[in-house]
TORKOL-4160 file (C-alpha; in steps of 0.2 Angstrom, whole numbers, padded with zeros to 4 digits, m for minus):
473
<pt num="1" X="0098" Y="0044" Z="0050"/>
<pt num="2" X="0100" Y="0029" Z="0062"/>
<pt num="3" X="0096" Y="0012" Z="0054"/>
<pt num="4" X="0084" Y="0007" Z="0069"/>
<pt num="5" X="0072" Y="m0003" Z="0058"/>
<pt num="6" X="0087" Y="m0013" Z="0050"/>
<pt num="7" X="0096" Y="m0016" Z="0066"/>
<pt num="8" X="0079" Y="m0022" Z="0074"/>
<pt num="9" X="0076" Y="m0035" Z="0061"/>
<pt num="10" X="0095" Y="m0040" Z="0061"/>
<pt num="11" X="0095" Y="m0042" Z="0080"/>
<pt num="12" X="0078" Y="m0051" Z="0080"/>
<pt num="13" X="0085" Y="m0063" Z="0067"/>
<pt num="14" X="0100" Y="m0067" Z="0078"/>
<pt num="15" X="0090" Y="m0069" Z="0094"/>
<pt num="16" X="0078" Y="m0080" Z="0085"/>
<pt num="17" X="0092" Y="m0091" Z="0079"/>
<pt num="18" X="0100" Y="m0092" Z="0096"/>
<pt num="19" X="0083" Y="m0096" Z="0104"/>
<pt num="20" X="0079" Y="m0110" Z="0091"/>
<pt num="21" X="0097" Y="m0118" Z="0093"/>
<pt num="22" X="0095" Y="m0118" Z="0112"/>
<pt num="23" X="0077" Y="m0126" Z="0111"/>
<pt num="24" X="0083" Y="m0139" Z="0099"/>
<pt num="25" X="0098" Y="m0143" Z="0111"/>
<pt num="26" X="0088" Y="m0144" Z="0126"/>
<pt num="27" X="0070" Y="m0147" Z="0124"/>
<pt num="28" X="0072" Y="m0155" Z="0107"/>
<pt num="29" X="0085" Y="m0166" Z="0113"/>
<pt num="30" X="0075" Y="m0173" Z="0127"/>
<pt num="31" X="0060" Y="m0175" Z="0116"/>
<pt num="32" X="0070" Y="m0184" Z="0103"/>
<pt num="33" X="0078" Y="m0195" Z="0116"/>
<pt num="34" X="0061" Y="m0200" Z="0123"/>
<pt num="35" X="0054" Y="m0204" Z="0105"/>
<pt num="36" X="0070" Y="m0215" Z="0102"/>
<pt num="37" X="0067" Y="m0224" Z="0119"/>
<pt num="38" X="0049" Y="m0227" Z="0115"/>
<pt num="39" X="0053" Y="m0234" Z="0098"/>
<pt num="40" X="0068" Y="m0245" Z="0104"/>
<pt num="41" X="0058" Y="m0251" Z="0119"/>
<pt num="42" X="0043" Y="m0256" Z="0108"/>
<pt num="43" X="0054" Y="m0266" Z="0097"/>
<pt num="44" X="0062" Y="m0275" Z="0112"/>
<pt num="45" X="0046" Y="m0278" Z="0120"/>
<pt num="46" X="0040" Y="m0287" Z="0104"/>
<pt num="47" X="0055" Y="m0297" Z="0105"/>
<pt num="48" X="0053" Y="m0301" Z="0123"/>
<pt num="49" X="0036" Y="m0306" Z="0120"/>
<pt num="50" X="0041" Y="m0318" Z="0106"/>
<pt num="51" X="0055" Y="m0325" Z="0117"/>
<pt num="52" X="0043" Y="m0328" Z="0132"/>
<pt num="53" X="0030" Y="m0336" Z="0121"/>
<pt num="54" X="0042" Y="m0347" Z="0111"/>
<pt num="55" X="0060" Y="m0351" Z="0117"/>
<pt num="56" X="0057" Y="m0348" Z="0135"/>
<pt num="57" X="0040" Y="m0356" Z="0136"/>
<pt num="58" X="0047" Y="m0372" Z="0128"/>
<pt num="59" X="0060" Y="m0373" Z="0141"/>
<pt num="60" X="0047" Y="m0375" Z="0154"/>
<pt num="61" X="0035" Y="m0386" Z="0144"/>
<pt num="62" X="0046" Y="m0397" Z="0133"/>
<pt num="63" X="0062" Y="m0406" Z="0134"/>
<pt num="64" X="0072" Y="m0392" Z="0127"/>
<pt num="65" X="0088" Y="m0390" Z="0136"/>
<pt num="66" X="0094" Y="m0374" Z="0144"/>
<pt num="67" X="0109" Y="m0374" Z="0133"/>
<pt num="68" X="0098" Y="m0375" Z="0117"/>
<pt num="69" X="0088" Y="m0360" Z="0124"/>
<pt num="70" X="0104" Y="m0351" Z="0128"/>
<pt num="71" X="0111" Y="m0352" Z="0110"/>
<pt num="72" X="0095" Y="m0347" Z="0103"/>
<pt num="73" X="0094" Y="m0332" Z="0113"/>
<pt num="74" X="0113" Y="m0328" Z="0111"/>
<pt num="75" X="0111" Y="m0326" Z="0092"/>
<pt num="76" X="0096" Y="m0314" Z="0095"/>
<pt num="77" X="0105" Y="m0304" Z="0108"/>
<pt num="78" X="0121" Y="m0302" Z="0097"/>
<pt num="79" X="0110" Y="m0296" Z="0083"/>
<pt num="80" X="0101" Y="m0283" Z="0094"/>
<pt num="81" X="0117" Y="m0278" Z="0103"/>
<pt num="82" X="0108" Y="m0282" Z="0119"/>
<pt num="83" X="0108" Y="m0294" Z="0134"/>
<pt num="84" X="0094" Y="m0306" Z="0137"/>
<pt num="85" X="0091" Y="m0313" Z="0154"/>
<pt num="86" X="0079" Y="m0327" Z="0160"/>
<pt num="87" X="0074" Y="m0324" Z="0178"/>
<pt num="88" X="0065" Y="m0336" Z="0190"/>
<pt num="89" X="0050" Y="m0329" Z="0200"/>
<pt num="90" X="0061" Y="m0328" Z="0215"/>
<pt num="91" X="0073" Y="m0317" Z="0207"/>
<pt num="92" X="0087" Y="m0329" Z="0201"/>
<pt num="93" X="0095" Y="m0324" Z="0185"/>
<pt num="94" X="0099" Y="m0342" Z="0178"/>
<pt num="95" X="0103" Y="m0337" Z="0160"/>
<pt num="96" X="0113" Y="m0322" Z="0154"/>
<pt num="97" X="0118" Y="m0320" Z="0136"/>
<pt num="98" X="0132" Y="m0308" Z="0141"/>
<pt num="99" X="0141" Y="m0322" Z="0149"/>
<pt num="100" X="0145" Y="m0340" Z="0144"/>
<pt num="101" X="0133" Y="m0353" Z="0150"/>
<pt num="102" X="0147" Y="m0364" Z="0157"/>
<pt num="103" X="0154" Y="m0358" Z="0173"/>
<pt num="104" X="0140" Y="m0345" Z="0174"/>
<pt num="105" X="0136" Y="m0341" Z="0192"/>
<pt num="106" X="0118" Y="m0338" Z="0195"/>
<pt num="107" X="0114" Y="m0320" Z="0201"/>
<pt num="108" X="0101" Y="m0317" Z="0215"/>
<pt num="109" X="0092" Y="m0301" Z="0213"/>
<pt num="110" X="0089" Y="m0292" Z="0229"/>
<pt num="111" X="0071" Y="m0287" Z="0233"/>
<pt num="112" X="0066" Y="m0293" Z="0216"/>
<pt num="113" X="0048" Y="m0287" Z="0212"/>
<pt num="114" X="0042" Y="m0285" Z="0194"/>
<pt num="115" X="0028" Y="m0274" Z="0200"/>
<pt num="116" X="0041" Y="m0261" Z="0207"/>
<pt num="117" X="0046" Y="m0258" Z="0189"/>
<pt num="118" X="0029" Y="m0249" Z="0186"/>
<pt num="119" X="0015" Y="m0251" Z="0174"/>
<pt num="120" X="0025" Y="m0246" Z="0158"/>
<pt num="121" X="0032" Y="m0260" Z="0147"/>
<pt num="122" X="0050" Y="m0253" Z="0149"/>
<pt num="123" X="0060" Y="m0245" Z="0162"/>
<pt num="124" X="0077" Y="m0235" Z="0163"/>
<pt num="125" X="0088" Y="m0238" Z="0177"/>
<pt num="126" X="0101" Y="m0250" Z="0185"/>
<pt num="127" X="0088" Y="m0264" Z="0186"/>
<pt num="128" X="0089" Y="m0268" Z="0205"/>
<pt num="129" X="0107" Y="m0263" Z="0206"/>
<pt num="130" X="0114" Y="m0276" Z="0193"/>
<pt num="131" X="0122" Y="m0262" Z="0182"/>
<pt num="132" X="0133" Y="m0248" Z="0187"/>
<pt num="133" X="0125" Y="m0237" Z="0173"/>
<pt num="134" X="0107" Y="m0234" Z="0167"/>
<pt num="135" X="0101" Y="m0246" Z="0154"/>
<pt num="136" X="0084" Y="m0248" Z="0145"/>
<pt num="137" X="0075" Y="m0264" Z="0151"/>
<pt num="138" X="0059" Y="m0273" Z="0145"/>
<pt num="139" X="0052" Y="m0288" Z="0154"/>
<pt num="140" X="0039" Y="m0300" Z="0149"/>
<pt num="141" X="0033" Y="m0314" Z="0161"/>
<pt num="142" X="0035" Y="m0332" Z="0155"/>
<pt num="143" X="0018" Y="m0342" Z="0157"/>
<pt num="144" X="0015" Y="m0360" Z="0155"/>
<pt num="145" X="m0002" Y="m0368" Z="0160"/>
<pt num="146" X="m0008" Y="m0351" Z="0166"/>
<pt num="147" X="0006" Y="m0350" Z="0178"/>
<pt num="148" X="0020" Y="m0338" Z="0178"/>
<pt num="149" X="0036" Y="m0348" Z="0178"/>
<pt num="150" X="0048" Y="m0334" Z="0176"/>
<pt num="151" X="0053" Y="m0318" Z="0166"/>
<pt num="152" X="0062" Y="m0313" Z="0151"/>
<pt num="153" X="0072" Y="m0297" Z="0152"/>
<pt num="154" X="0081" Y="m0288" Z="0138"/>
<pt num="155" X="0093" Y="m0275" Z="0142"/>
<pt num="156" X="0101" Y="m0263" Z="0130"/>
<pt num="157" X="0114" Y="m0249" Z="0134"/>
<pt num="158" X="0109" Y="m0231" Z="0132"/>
<pt num="159" X="0124" Y="m0227" Z="0122"/>
<pt num="160" X="0115" Y="m0234" Z="0107"/>
<pt num="161" X="0100" Y="m0223" Z="0111"/>
<pt num="162" X="0111" Y="m0208" Z="0113"/>
<pt num="163" X="0120" Y="m0212" Z="0096"/>
<pt num="164" X="0103" Y="m0212" Z="0087"/>
<pt num="165" X="0097" Y="m0196" Z="0096"/>
<pt num="166" X="0113" Y="m0187" Z="0090"/>
<pt num="167" X="0110" Y="m0194" Z="0072"/>
<pt num="168" X="0092" Y="m0187" Z="0072"/>
<pt num="169" X="0098" Y="m0171" Z="0081"/>
<pt num="170" X="0112" Y="m0169" Z="0067"/>
<pt num="171" X="0098" Y="m0170" Z="0054"/>
<pt num="172" X="0088" Y="m0157" Z="0063"/>
<pt num="173" X="0102" Y="m0145" Z="0065"/>
<pt num="174" X="0106" Y="m0146" Z="0046"/>
<pt num="175" X="0088" Y="m0143" Z="0042"/>
<pt num="176" X="0088" Y="m0128" Z="0055"/>
<pt num="177" X="0104" Y="m0121" Z="0047"/>
<pt num="178" X="0096" Y="m0123" Z="0029"/>
<pt num="179" X="0080" Y="m0114" Z="0035"/>
<pt num="180" X="0090" Y="m0101" Z="0045"/>
<pt num="181" X="0100" Y="m0097" Z="0029"/>
<pt num="182" X="0084" Y="m0096" Z="0019"/>
<pt num="183" X="0077" Y="m0083" Z="0032"/>
<pt num="184" X="0094" Y="m0074" Z="0030"/>
<pt num="185" X="0091" Y="m0073" Z="0011"/>
<pt num="186" X="0073" Y="m0066" Z="0015"/>
<pt num="187" X="0081" Y="m0053" Z="0027"/>
<pt num="188" X="0092" Y="m0048" Z="0012"/>
<pt num="189" X="0077" Y="m0048" Z="0001"/>
<pt num="190" X="0068" Y="m0037" Z="0013"/>
<pt num="191" X="0083" Y="m0025" Z="0014"/>
<pt num="192" X="0084" Y="m0024" Z="m0005"/>
<pt num="193" X="0065" Y="m0023" Z="m0009"/>
<pt num="194" X="0058" Y="m0014" Z="0007"/>
<pt num="195" X="0072" Y="m0006" Z="0018"/>
<pt num="196" X="0082" Y="0002" Z="0004"/>
<pt num="197" X="0067" Y="0010" Z="m0005"/>
<pt num="198" X="0061" Y="0015" Z="0012"/>
<pt num="199" X="0077" Y="0025" Z="0016"/>
<pt num="200" X="0076" Y="0033" Z="m0001"/>
<pt num="201" X="0058" Y="0038" Z="0003"/>
<pt num="202" X="0063" Y="0045" Z="0020"/>
<pt num="203" X="0077" Y="0055" Z="0012"/>
<pt num="204" X="0064" Y="0062" Z="m0001"/>
<pt num="205" X="0053" Y="0067" Z="0014"/>
<pt num="206" X="0067" Y="0076" Z="0022"/>
<pt num="207" X="0071" Y="0085" Z="0006"/>
<pt num="208" X="0052" Y="0090" Z="0005"/>
<pt num="209" X="0053" Y="0096" Z="0023"/>
<pt num="210" X="0068" Y="0107" Z="0019"/>
<pt num="211" X="0058" Y="0115" Z="0004"/>
<pt num="212" X="0067" Y="0105" Z="m0010"/>
<pt num="213" X="0051" Y="0101" Z="m0019"/>
<pt num="214" X="0060" Y="0097" Z="m0035"/>
<pt num="215" X="0068" Y="0082" Z="m0027"/>
<pt num="216" X="0063" Y="0065" Z="m0036"/>
<pt num="217" X="0064" Y="0050" Z="m0026"/>
<pt num="218" X="0074" Y="0037" Z="m0036"/>
<pt num="219" X="0063" Y="0022" Z="m0033"/>
<pt num="220" X="0056" Y="0014" Z="m0049"/>
<pt num="221" X="0050" Y="m0003" Z="m0043"/>
<pt num="222" X="0032" Y="m0009" Z="m0047"/>
<pt num="223" X="0027" Y="m0014" Z="m0030"/>
<pt num="224" X="0019" Y="m0004" Z="m0015"/>
<pt num="225" X="0036" Y="0005" Z="m0012"/>
<pt num="226" X="0037" Y="0011" Z="m0030"/>
<pt num="227" X="0019" Y="0016" Z="m0030"/>
<pt num="228" X="0022" Y="0026" Z="m0014"/>
<pt num="229" X="0037" Y="0034" Z="m0021"/>
<pt num="230" X="0028" Y="0039" Z="m0037"/>
<pt num="231" X="0014" Y="0046" Z="m0027"/>
<pt num="232" X="0026" Y="0057" Z="m0016"/>
<pt num="233" X="0035" Y="0062" Z="m0032"/>
<pt num="234" X="0018" Y="0067" Z="m0040"/>
<pt num="235" X="0013" Y="0076" Z="m0024"/>
<pt num="236" X="0030" Y="0086" Z="m0023"/>
<pt num="237" X="0028" Y="0091" Z="m0041"/>
<pt num="238" X="0010" Y="0097" Z="m0038"/>
<pt num="239" X="0016" Y="0106" Z="m0023"/>
<pt num="240" X="0030" Y="0114" Z="m0033"/>
<pt num="241" X="0017" Y="0119" Z="m0046"/>
<pt num="242" X="0006" Y="0126" Z="m0032"/>
<pt num="243" X="0021" Y="0136" Z="m0025"/>
<pt num="244" X="0025" Y="0142" Z="m0042"/>
<pt num="245" X="0007" Y="0147" Z="m0045"/>
<pt num="246" X="0007" Y="0156" Z="m0029"/>
<pt num="247" X="0022" Y="0166" Z="m0033"/>
<pt num="248" X="0015" Y="0171" Z="m0050"/>
<pt num="249" X="m0002" Y="0174" Z="m0042"/>
<pt num="250" X="0006" Y="0187" Z="m0030"/>
<pt num="251" X="0017" Y="0194" Z="m0043"/>
<pt num="252" X="0002" Y="0196" Z="m0055"/>
<pt num="253" X="m0009" Y="0203" Z="m0041"/>
<pt num="254" X="0004" Y="0215" Z="m0036"/>
<pt num="255" X="0006" Y="0221" Z="m0054"/>
<pt num="256" X="m0012" Y="0222" Z="m0058"/>
<pt num="257" X="m0016" Y="0232" Z="m0042"/>
<pt num="258" X="0000" Y="0243" Z="m0043"/>
<pt num="259" X="m0003" Y="0250" Z="m0060"/>
<pt num="260" X="m0020" Y="0257" Z="m0057"/>
<pt num="261" X="m0016" Y="0262" Z="m0040"/>
<pt num="262" X="m0001" Y="0271" Z="m0046"/>
<pt num="263" X="m0011" Y="0280" Z="m0059"/>
<pt num="264" X="m0025" Y="0285" Z="m0047"/>
<pt num="265" X="m0012" Y="0291" Z="m0034"/>
<pt num="266" X="m0002" Y="0301" Z="m0047"/>
<pt num="267" X="m0018" Y="0310" Z="m0054"/>
<pt num="268" X="m0025" Y="0313" Z="m0037"/>
<pt num="269" X="m0009" Y="0321" Z="m0031"/>
<pt num="270" X="m0008" Y="0331" Z="m0047"/>
<pt num="271" X="m0025" Y="0338" Z="m0045"/>
<pt num="272" X="m0022" Y="0341" Z="m0026"/>
<pt num="273" X="m0006" Y="0351" Z="m0028"/>
<pt num="274" X="m0013" Y="0361" Z="m0043"/>
<pt num="275" X="m0002" Y="0353" Z="m0056"/>
<pt num="276" X="m0017" Y="0349" Z="m0067"/>
<pt num="277" X="m0027" Y="0365" Z="m0070"/>
<pt num="278" X="m0046" Y="0365" Z="m0065"/>
<pt num="279" X="m0052" Y="0364" Z="m0083"/>
<pt num="280" X="m0042" Y="0348" Z="m0086"/>
<pt num="281" X="m0047" Y="0340" Z="m0069"/>
<pt num="282" X="m0063" Y="0332" Z="m0076"/>
<pt num="283" X="m0053" Y="0322" Z="m0089"/>
<pt num="284" X="m0041" Y="0315" Z="m0077"/>
<pt num="285" X="m0055" Y="0311" Z="m0064"/>
<pt num="286" X="m0063" Y="0301" Z="m0078"/>
<pt num="287" X="m0047" Y="0291" Z="m0079"/>
<pt num="288" X="m0047" Y="0289" Z="m0060"/>
<pt num="289" X="m0065" Y="0282" Z="m0061"/>
<pt num="290" X="m0059" Y="0270" Z="m0075"/>
<pt num="291" X="m0045" Y="0263" Z="m0065"/>
<pt num="292" X="m0056" Y="0262" Z="m0050"/>
<pt num="293" X="m0069" Y="0252" Z="m0060"/>
<pt num="294" X="m0054" Y="0241" Z="m0066"/>
<pt num="295" X="m0049" Y="0238" Z="m0048"/>
<pt num="296" X="m0067" Y="0234" Z="m0043"/>
<pt num="297" X="m0069" Y="0221" Z="m0057"/>
<pt num="298" X="m0052" Y="0213" Z="m0052"/>
<pt num="299" X="m0058" Y="0212" Z="m0034"/>
<pt num="300" X="m0075" Y="0204" Z="m0039"/>
<pt num="301" X="m0066" Y="0192" Z="m0050"/>
<pt num="302" X="m0054" Y="0186" Z="m0036"/>
<pt num="303" X="m0069" Y="0185" Z="m0024"/>
<pt num="304" X="m0078" Y="0174" Z="m0036"/>
<pt num="305" X="m0064" Y="0162" Z="m0038"/>
<pt num="306" X="m0060" Y="0162" Z="m0020"/>
<pt num="307" X="m0079" Y="0157" Z="m0016"/>
<pt num="308" X="m0078" Y="0144" Z="m0029"/>
<pt num="309" X="m0063" Y="0136" Z="m0021"/>
<pt num="310" X="m0068" Y="0138" Z="m0002"/>
<pt num="311" X="m0086" Y="0133" Z="m0004"/>
<pt num="312" X="m0083" Y="0118" Z="m0015"/>
<pt num="313" X="m0093" Y="0125" Z="m0030"/>
<pt num="314" X="m0111" Y="0123" Z="m0022"/>
<pt num="315" X="m0122" Y="0122" Z="m0036"/>
<pt num="316" X="m0141" Y="0126" Z="m0037"/>
<pt num="317" X="m0146" Y="0114" Z="m0051"/>
<pt num="318" X="m0162" Y="0117" Z="m0060"/>
<pt num="319" X="m0170" Y="0114" Z="m0077"/>
<pt num="320" X="m0171" Y="0130" Z="m0087"/>
<pt num="321" X="m0172" Y="0136" Z="m0105"/>
<pt num="322" X="m0154" Y="0139" Z="m0111"/>
<pt num="323" X="m0160" Y="0148" Z="m0126"/>
<pt num="324" X="m0169" Y="0161" Z="m0115"/>
<pt num="325" X="m0153" Y="0164" Z="m0105"/>
<pt num="326" X="m0143" Y="0166" Z="m0121"/>
<pt num="327" X="m0155" Y="0179" Z="m0128"/>
<pt num="328" X="m0155" Y="0189" Z="m0111"/>
<pt num="329" X="m0136" Y="0188" Z="m0110"/>
<pt num="330" X="m0134" Y="0194" Z="m0128"/>
<pt num="331" X="m0146" Y="0208" Z="m0125"/>
<pt num="332" X="m0135" Y="0215" Z="m0111"/>
<pt num="333" X="m0121" Y="0219" Z="m0124"/>
<pt num="334" X="m0133" Y="0229" Z="m0136"/>
<pt num="335" X="m0124" Y="0245" Z="m0131"/>
<pt num="336" X="m0106" Y="0238" Z="m0134"/>
<pt num="337" X="m0112" Y="0230" Z="m0151"/>
<pt num="338" X="m0119" Y="0246" Z="m0157"/>
<pt num="339" X="m0104" Y="0256" Z="m0153"/>
<pt num="340" X="m0092" Y="0243" Z="m0162"/>
<pt num="341" X="m0104" Y="0239" Z="m0175"/>
<pt num="342" X="m0104" Y="0221" Z="m0171"/>
<pt num="343" X="m0119" Y="0209" Z="m0174"/>
<pt num="344" X="m0123" Y="0194" Z="m0162"/>
<pt num="345" X="m0131" Y="0181" Z="m0172"/>
<pt num="346" X="m0141" Y="0168" Z="m0162"/>
<pt num="347" X="m0142" Y="0150" Z="m0170"/>
<pt num="348" X="m0153" Y="0141" Z="m0158"/>
<pt num="349" X="m0158" Y="0123" Z="m0160"/>
<pt num="350" X="m0176" Y="0126" Z="m0156"/>
<pt num="351" X="m0188" Y="0138" Z="m0148"/>
<pt num="352" X="m0184" Y="0131" Z="m0131"/>
<pt num="353" X="m0170" Y="0120" Z="m0126"/>
<pt num="354" X="m0169" Y="0114" Z="m0107"/>
<pt num="355" X="m0154" Y="0110" Z="m0098"/>
<pt num="356" X="m0150" Y="0105" Z="m0080"/>
<pt num="357" X="m0137" Y="0116" Z="m0072"/>
<pt num="358" X="m0135" Y="0131" Z="m0061"/>
<pt num="359" X="m0143" Y="0145" Z="m0071"/>
<pt num="360" X="m0134" Y="0160" Z="m0062"/>
<pt num="361" X="m0117" Y="0152" Z="m0065"/>
<pt num="362" X="m0120" Y="0147" Z="m0083"/>
<pt num="363" X="m0126" Y="0165" Z="m0086"/>
<pt num="364" X="m0109" Y="0171" Z="m0080"/>
<pt num="365" X="m0101" Y="0158" Z="m0091"/>
<pt num="366" X="m0110" Y="0165" Z="m0106"/>
<pt num="367" X="m0107" Y="0183" Z="m0101"/>
<pt num="368" X="m0088" Y="0180" Z="m0099"/>
<pt num="369" X="m0087" Y="0171" Z="m0116"/>
<pt num="370" X="m0097" Y="0184" Z="m0125"/>
<pt num="371" X="m0088" Y="0199" Z="m0117"/>
<pt num="372" X="m0071" Y="0191" Z="m0121"/>
<pt num="373" X="m0077" Y="0188" Z="m0139"/>
<pt num="374" X="m0082" Y="0206" Z="m0141"/>
<pt num="375" X="m0066" Y="0213" Z="m0135"/>
<pt num="376" X="m0056" Y="0204" Z="m0148"/>
<pt num="377" X="m0068" Y="0206" Z="m0163"/>
<pt num="378" X="m0065" Y="0219" Z="m0176"/>
<pt num="379" X="m0078" Y="0232" Z="m0180"/>
<pt num="380" X="m0092" Y="0227" Z="m0193"/>
<pt num="381" X="m0090" Y="0209" Z="m0188"/>
<pt num="382" X="m0102" Y="0195" Z="m0183"/>
<pt num="383" X="m0102" Y="0185" Z="m0167"/>
<pt num="384" X="m0111" Y="0168" Z="m0167"/>
<pt num="385" X="m0119" Y="0160" Z="m0152"/>
<pt num="386" X="m0126" Y="0142" Z="m0156"/>
<pt num="387" X="m0135" Y="0128" Z="m0147"/>
<pt num="388" X="m0136" Y="0110" Z="m0153"/>
<pt num="389" X="m0141" Y="0094" Z="m0146"/>
<pt num="390" X="m0131" Y="0078" Z="m0148"/>
<pt num="391" X="m0131" Y="0061" Z="m0139"/>
<pt num="392" X="m0141" Y="0068" Z="m0125"/>
<pt num="393" X="m0130" Y="0083" Z="m0122"/>
<pt num="394" X="m0133" Y="0101" Z="m0125"/>
<pt num="395" X="m0118" Y="0110" Z="m0134"/>
<pt num="396" X="m0116" Y="0129" Z="m0133"/>
<pt num="397" X="m0104" Y="0138" Z="m0144"/>
<pt num="398" X="m0098" Y="0156" Z="m0144"/>
<pt num="399" X="m0088" Y="0160" Z="m0160"/>
<pt num="400" X="m0080" Y="0176" Z="m0165"/>
<pt num="401" X="m0070" Y="0182" Z="m0181"/>
<pt num="402" X="m0057" Y="0191" Z="m0171"/>
<pt num="403" X="m0038" Y="0190" Z="m0170"/>
<pt num="404" X="m0038" Y="0172" Z="m0164"/>
<pt num="405" X="m0026" Y="0164" Z="m0151"/>
<pt num="406" X="m0008" Y="0158" Z="m0155"/>
<pt num="407" X="m0006" Y="0139" Z="m0154"/>
<pt num="408" X="0007" Y="0141" Z="m0141"/>
<pt num="409" X="m0005" Y="0150" Z="m0130"/>
<pt num="410" X="m0020" Y="0139" Z="m0131"/>
<pt num="411" X="m0015" Y="0128" Z="m0116"/>
<pt num="412" X="m0012" Y="0143" Z="m0105"/>
<pt num="413" X="m0028" Y="0153" Z="m0108"/>
<pt num="414" X="m0036" Y="0145" Z="m0093"/>
<pt num="415" X="m0023" Y="0151" Z="m0081"/>
<pt num="416" X="m0027" Y="0165" Z="m0070"/>
<pt num="417" X="m0020" Y="0182" Z="m0075"/>
<pt num="418" X="m0014" Y="0175" Z="m0091"/>
<pt num="419" X="m0015" Y="0187" Z="m0106"/>
<pt num="420" X="m0010" Y="0184" Z="m0124"/>
<pt num="421" X="0004" Y="0197" Z="m0128"/>
<pt num="422" X="m0006" Y="0202" Z="m0144"/>
<pt num="423" X="m0022" Y="0206" Z="m0134"/>
<pt num="424" X="m0014" Y="0217" Z="m0121"/>
<pt num="425" X="m0018" Y="0233" Z="m0130"/>
<pt num="426" X="m0036" Y="0228" Z="m0134"/>
<pt num="427" X="m0040" Y="0222" Z="m0117"/>
<pt num="428" X="m0035" Y="0236" Z="m0105"/>
<pt num="429" X="m0049" Y="0233" Z="m0093"/>
<pt num="430" X="m0047" Y="0214" Z="m0093"/>
<pt num="431" X="m0041" Y="0205" Z="m0077"/>
<pt num="432" X="m0035" Y="0189" Z="m0085"/>
<pt num="433" X="m0048" Y="0179" Z="m0073"/>
<pt num="434" X="m0063" Y="0178" Z="m0085"/>
<pt num="435" X="m0058" Y="0161" Z="m0093"/>
<pt num="436" X="m0052" Y="0154" Z="m0077"/>
<pt num="437" X="m0069" Y="0157" Z="m0069"/>
<pt num="438" X="m0077" Y="0149" Z="m0084"/>
<pt num="439" X="m0066" Y="0134" Z="m0082"/>
<pt num="440" X="m0070" Y="0132" Z="m0064"/>
<pt num="441" X="m0089" Y="0133" Z="m0067"/>
<pt num="442" X="m0089" Y="0121" Z="m0081"/>
<pt num="443" X="m0078" Y="0109" Z="m0071"/>
<pt num="444" X="m0090" Y="0110" Z="m0056"/>
<pt num="445" X="m0104" Y="0104" Z="m0067"/>
<pt num="446" X="m0093" Y="0089" Z="m0073"/>
<pt num="447" X="m0094" Y="0095" Z="m0090"/>
<pt num="448" X="m0081" Y="0100" Z="m0104"/>
<pt num="449" X="m0076" Y="0116" Z="m0112"/>
<pt num="450" X="m0065" Y="0116" Z="m0128"/>
<pt num="451" X="m0057" Y="0130" Z="m0138"/>
<pt num="452" X="m0054" Y="0130" Z="m0157"/>
<pt num="453" X="m0044" Y="0145" Z="m0163"/>
<pt num="454" X="m0034" Y="0151" Z="m0178"/>
<pt num="455" X="m0024" Y="0167" Z="m0179"/>
<pt num="456" X="m0032" Y="0180" Z="m0190"/>
<pt num="457" X="m0048" Y="0169" Z="m0192"/>
<pt num="458" X="m0056" Y="0169" Z="m0175"/>
<pt num="459" X="m0060" Y="0158" Z="m0160"/>
<pt num="460" X="m0074" Y="0147" Z="m0154"/>
<pt num="461" X="m0077" Y="0141" Z="m0137"/>
<pt num="462" X="m0089" Y="0126" Z="m0135"/>
<pt num="463" X="m0095" Y="0119" Z="m0118"/>
<pt num="464" X="m0108" Y="0105" Z="m0114"/>
<pt num="465" X="m0122" Y="0104" Z="m0102"/>
<pt num="466" X="m0134" Y="0090" Z="m0097"/>
<pt num="467" X="m0151" Y="0090" Z="m0105"/>
<pt num="468" X="m0165" Y="0095" Z="m0094"/>
<pt num="469" X="m0184" Y="0092" Z="m0093"/>
<pt num="470" X="m0196" Y="0104" Z="m0100"/>
<pt num="471" X="m0209" Y="0109" Z="m0087"/>
<pt num="472" X="m0226" Y="0100" Z="m0088"/>
<pt num="473" X="m0241" Y="0111" Z="m0091"/>
């Protein structure tokens, strides 16, 4: 399996790092430089304003000498690592702190025009050709008696600005590397918590596609990935159970159909080829009829279960008297009870007891439970059918005093085609589907059915129904 997702994240991580580094080096560097220039120029402009309003203005209005002014401005320029010039209105630089005052030759600025520097309080350039490299300059007019007497210009080299820019960029680079390392740790965390479990889940999906439904995805985390793996493991287990059930279902169907069909085929062939004499044919035809009825019952039971699954158990819910249904169902077994000398005793809670359910399907439940109880009851025994009302529910019980169910088999009696070994001789016509049908019907009503059984004592099935309303007269 190609690690496409992993490499996509890794490549994206590298490209983002390169892009961020390039942005910091270009756009970020220019932005930082502009901010540094603005910051330094603001400070210099405040100093130029202070000089123009104090030392320089006093030179024009008082008897302070140019030498005194020079030394005052020289100390300030040394502190700021800058040059301070005093310029006349005609463009003559008559004071420059970068040169000694004695022997200083006045510089005449060609085409000096303060307006040409623009409206900003600072400018970057060679300042009318006075420098062979760019400098940052701020200039402030010197006023006295409302007249402009000259200008104060403060120049600073851009090397200091570049140095501050690099210091700030170095801090930004360090922060970027820290955040980049943090994101790398997040990428590793993603790899451990998301990508690796995802690869295991994908491997599990491939195993399921190849038919290995017993494969268990080894993801045990308690997050969404763990939940997904647990869900897929549960799904595969259920699918495996379904496949096992289907195999058993086909095997049971084949067995239950093959046995009677073999008997029918054998007896019919024996009658056809004269192996069975005419006087014995009626006996074996009765066996054929018996096996045919068994096949018919098995087919009807399978159709019933199939309809329940395909139609989603569509129920016709009505309010009816469950006691009346029990009486009618029990009456249908009068012939079998007389033959086996079994008594059905009805212990009904009241004359009438209304429930809310599908009457036809509940009648089928009662028929299957009573039929099942009669099959495994001894002669001269009693079968009890009881109704009670508790906590707003109606409880229906069918109890026999037959052979009972082994404890190891109680959990399997609801499985289709399941027959207890000790009952196979007694239940020759049974299909093993009766209790499965009962369970499906009770579950469709959102009710419960339980079984209590002891070997050699008997078995009791108890199911619940919602209480219904009696009809108003």
